[in-house]
Backbone as numpy.savetxt, mean C-alpha at the origin, in Angstrom:
# Nx Ny Nz CAx CAy CAz Cx Cy Cz
6.65 -38.95 -23.09 5.80 -37.78 -23.09 6.69 -36.53 -23.09
6.41 -35.66 -24.00 7.19 -34.43 -24.11 6.64 -33.36 -23.17
7.55 -32.65 -22.57 7.16 -31.52 -21.74 7.63 -30.26 -22.44
6.72 -29.35 -22.60 7.05 -28.08 -23.22 7.15 -27.01 -22.14
8.30 -26.47 -22.02 8.51 -25.40 -21.06 8.56 -24.08 -21.79
7.86 -23.16 -21.27 7.86 -21.83 -21.84 8.52 -20.89 -20.84
9.46 -20.14 -21.31 10.14 -19.19 -20.44 9.23 -18.00 -20.19
9.06 -17.68 -18.93 8.22 -16.54 -18.54 9.14 -15.45 -18.02
8.99 -14.27 -18.55 9.80 -13.15 -18.11 8.90 -12.05 -17.56
9.37 -11.44 -16.52 8.65 -10.34 -15.91 8.90 -9.06 -16.70
7.84 -8.43 -17.11 7.96 -7.14 -17.82 7.99 -6.05 -16.75
9.18 -5.77 -16.25 9.36 -4.84 -15.13 8.75 -3.48 -15.41
9.05 -2.91 -16.56 8.57 -1.56 -16.87 7.05 -1.50 -16.95
6.45 -2.51 -17.53 4.99 -2.54 -17.65 4.34 -2.66 -16.26
4.94 -3.49 -15.41 4.42 -3.63 -14.05 4.59 -2.34 -13.26
5.74 -1.70 -13.41 5.96 -0.42 -12.72 4.98 0.63 -13.21
4.71 0.65 -14.51 3.75 1.62 -15.07 2.37 1.40 -14.45
1.94 0.14 -14.36 0.64 -0.18 -13.76 0.60 0.26 -12.30
1.65 -0.07 -11.57 1.69 0.28 -10.15 1.70 1.78 -9.93
2.55 2.49 -10.70 2.62 3.94 -10.55 1.29 4.58 -10.87
0.67 4.13 -11.94 -0.62 4.71 -12.33 -1.67 4.46 -11.24
-1.79 3.23 -10.79 -2.78 2.90 -9.77 -2.47 3.52 -8.43
-1.23 3.44 -8.04 -0.82 3.91 -6.72 -0.86 5.43 -6.62
-0.45 6.10 -7.68 -0.34 7.54 -7.62 -1.56 8.27 -8.16
-2.21 7.71 -9.15 -3.38 8.37 -9.75 -4.69 7.81 -9.23
-4.61 6.71 -8.53 -5.81 6.06 -8.01 -6.15 4.84 -8.84
-6.50 3.79 -8.15 -6.87 2.56 -8.84 -8.20 2.74 -9.55
-8.46 1.92 -10.57 -9.75 2.02 -11.30 -10.94 1.82 -10.37
-12.10 2.28 -10.81 -13.31 2.24 -9.98 -13.70 0.83 -9.57
-13.26 -0.19 -10.30 -13.60 -1.57 -9.90 -12.98 -1.92 -8.55
-12.00 -1.16 -8.10 -11.37 -1.40 -6.82 -12.15 -0.78 -5.66
-13.24 -0.08 -5.95 -14.04 0.56 -4.90 -14.50 -0.45 -3.87
-14.83 -1.65 -4.31 -15.30 -2.67 -3.38 -14.20 -3.09 -2.40
-12.97 -2.72 -2.69 -11.86 -3.06 -1.82 -11.49 -1.93 -0.86
-12.40 -0.96 -0.68 -12.08 0.20 0.16 -11.59 -0.22 1.53
-12.21 -1.21 2.12 -11.81 -1.66 3.46 -10.45 -2.35 3.44
-9.94 -2.63 2.26 -8.64 -3.28 2.12 -7.54 -2.31 1.69
-7.82 -1.02 1.77 -6.84 -0.03 1.31 -5.47 -0.18 1.97
-5.38 -0.47 3.28 -4.05 -0.67 3.85 -3.29 -1.81 3.16
-4.02 -2.85 2.77 -3.38 -3.97 2.07 -2.97 -3.55 0.66
-3.78 -2.75 -0.03 -3.40 -2.28 -1.36 -2.13 -1.44 -1.29
-2.04 -0.59 -0.27 -0.83 0.22 -0.09 0.36 -0.69 0.16
0.19 -1.67 1.05 1.29 -2.60 1.34 1.72 -3.36 0.09
0.76 -3.93 -0.64 1.10 -4.72 -1.83 1.80 -3.87 -2.89
1.36 -2.63 -3.05 2.02 -1.73 -4.00 3.44 -1.42 -3.55
3.61 -1.08 -2.26 4.95 -0.77 -1.74 5.87 -1.99 -1.85
5.34 -3.15 -1.53 6.13 -4.38 -1.62 6.54 -4.64 -3.06
5.62 -4.41 -3.99 5.93 -4.60 -5.41 6.98 -3.61 -5.89
6.83 -2.35 -5.49 7.85 -1.35 -5.84 9.22 -1.80 -5.34
9.25 -2.26 -4.10 10.50 -2.69 -3.49 11.10 -3.87 -4.26
10.29 -4.86 -4.58 10.78 -6.03 -5.31 11.27 -5.68 -6.71
10.63 -4.67 -7.32 11.01 -4.27 -8.67 12.14 -3.24 -8.68
12.61 -2.87 -7.50 13.74 -1.95 -7.40 13.40 -0.51 -7.69
12.15 -0.13 -7.48 11.73 1.25 -7.72 11.76 2.00 -6.40
12.43 3.13 -6.37 12.48 3.95 -5.17 11.50 5.11 -5.31
10.60 5.22 -4.36 9.61 6.30 -4.38 10.30 7.65 -4.30
9.72 8.62 -5.00 10.23 9.98 -4.90 9.84 10.55 -3.54
10.41 11.67 -3.18 10.09 12.33 -1.91 8.59 12.63 -1.83
8.01 13.12 -2.92 6.58 13.45 -2.96 5.73 12.18 -2.83
6.12 11.11 -3.50 5.38 9.84 -3.42 5.42 9.29 -1.99
6.56 9.41 -1.36 6.69 8.94 0.03 5.79 9.77 0.95
5.80 11.09 0.75 4.98 11.98 1.57 3.50 11.64 1.43
3.04 11.45 0.19 1.63 11.11 -0.05 1.28 9.75 0.56
2.20 8.82 0.50 1.96 7.49 1.08 1.82 7.59 2.59
2.69 8.34 3.22 2.63 8.52 4.67 1.31 9.20 5.06
0.90 10.21 4.32 -0.37 10.88 4.59 -1.54 9.91 4.46
-1.47 9.03 3.48 -2.54 8.04 3.28 -2.60 7.08 4.46
-1.45 6.58 4.89 -1.42 5.65 6.02 -1.95 6.32 7.28
-1.62 7.58 7.49 -2.12 8.32 8.66 -3.65 8.34 8.69
-4.27 8.39 7.52 -5.74 8.43 7.45 -6.37 7.12 7.91
-5.61 6.04 7.88 -6.12 4.74 8.33 -6.09 4.62 9.85
-5.33 5.48 10.49 -5.11 5.37 11.93 -6.33 5.81 12.73
-6.66 5.02 13.73 -7.73 5.34 14.67 -7.05 5.80 15.95
-6.84 7.11 16.06 -6.09 7.65 17.19 -6.82 7.50 18.52
-8.15 7.44 18.50 -8.91 7.32 19.75 -8.81 5.93 20.35
-8.95 4.92 19.51 -8.96 3.54 20.01 -7.65 2.81 19.79
-6.80 3.36 18.94 -5.54 2.70 18.60 -5.70 1.82 17.37
-4.59 1.49 16.77 -4.60 0.63 15.60 -4.96 1.38 14.33
-5.17 0.61 13.28 -5.49 1.15 11.97 -6.75 0.48 11.44
-7.45 1.23 10.58 -8.71 0.76 10.00 -8.50 0.42 8.53
-9.47 -0.25 7.96 -9.48 -0.50 6.53 -10.17 0.67 5.86
-9.45 1.64 5.41 -10.04 2.84 4.81 -9.79 4.03 5.73
-10.23 5.17 5.27 -10.02 6.40 6.04 -10.96 6.43 7.24
-10.39 6.39 8.43 -11.19 6.31 9.65 -12.18 7.48 9.77
-11.73 8.67 9.48 -12.59 9.85 9.61 -13.81 9.78 8.69
-13.64 9.23 7.50 -14.73 9.20 6.51 -15.61 7.96 6.63
-14.99 6.82 6.90 -15.74 5.56 6.83 -16.25 5.08 8.18
-15.57 5.48 9.25 -15.96 4.98 10.56 -15.64 3.51 10.76
-14.78 2.96 9.88 -14.37 1.57 10.05 -13.73 1.39 11.42
-13.86 0.20 11.96 -13.22 -0.11 13.23 -11.79 -0.55 12.97
-10.90 -0.18 13.88 -9.53 -0.65 13.74 -9.49 -2.11 14.22
-8.65 -2.88 13.56 -8.45 -4.27 13.97 -7.09 -4.75 13.46
-6.77 -5.98 13.76 -5.43 -6.50 13.53 -5.00 -6.49 12.06
-5.85 -6.90 11.12 -5.43 -7.03 9.72 -4.95 -5.70 9.12
-5.77 -4.62 9.15 -5.26 -3.37 8.58 -4.12 -2.76 9.39
-4.09 -3.04 10.69 -2.98 -2.57 11.52 -1.69 -3.24 11.07
-1.75 -4.53 10.84 -0.58 -5.29 10.37 -0.10 -4.76 9.02
-1.04 -4.57 8.08 -0.69 -4.07 6.75 -0.07 -2.66 6.84
-0.62 -1.82 7.69 -0.11 -0.46 7.85 1.29 -0.46 8.43
1.52 -1.30 9.43 2.84 -1.37 10.04 3.87 -1.95 9.05
3.46 -2.93 8.25 4.35 -3.45 7.22 4.72 -2.35 6.22
3.74 -1.53 5.86 3.99 -0.43 4.92 4.97 0.58 5.51
4.77 0.89 6.78 5.67 1.83 7.47 7.09 1.26 7.50
7.20 -0.04 7.74 8.51 -0.68 7.76 9.19 -0.62 6.39
8.43 -0.83 5.33 9.00 -0.75 3.97 9.47 0.66 3.68
8.70 1.66 4.11 9.09 3.05 3.86 10.38 3.40 4.59
10.59 2.80 5.76 11.80 3.04 6.55 12.14 4.53 6.61
11.16 5.30 7.07 11.27 6.76 7.06 10.88 7.26 8.45
11.65 8.21 9.00 11.35 8.71 10.34 9.96 9.32 10.43
9.54 10.00 9.40 8.19 10.59 9.41 7.14 9.48 9.49
7.37 8.40 8.78 6.45 7.25 8.82 6.47 6.61 10.21
7.66 6.46 10.78 7.77 5.87 12.12 7.02 6.71 13.15
6.99 8.03 12.96 6.32 8.91 13.91 4.82 8.70 13.95
4.26 8.04 12.96 2.82 7.71 12.99 2.55 6.82 14.20
3.51 6.03 14.59 3.33 5.03 15.66 3.62 5.57 17.05
3.44 6.85 17.26 3.72 7.49 18.56 3.24 6.67 19.71
């Protein structure tokens, strides 16, 4: 029996273009149903940027930190899935974990200060 192997290559530039567009300009409207998963979307995008060797610009880092801050529930602690002020989501372990992973990837003092 013959086995046919096909070489698969990662199109780095195309993936980076998709990530930059979604991450910086906003994901398409079909992602609206994932609003409660926004901390995970931020984490997955940051992790992908890191794996692809893309370094965020100063402005991109600043916007990312501002976004993560919006997930924080300062009254009760932890992070929510989505903007706490707008959605009223409850903070719990999953978005808190994703937010802390994102902060760790950013490795930025301003990001660390979110965790006062």
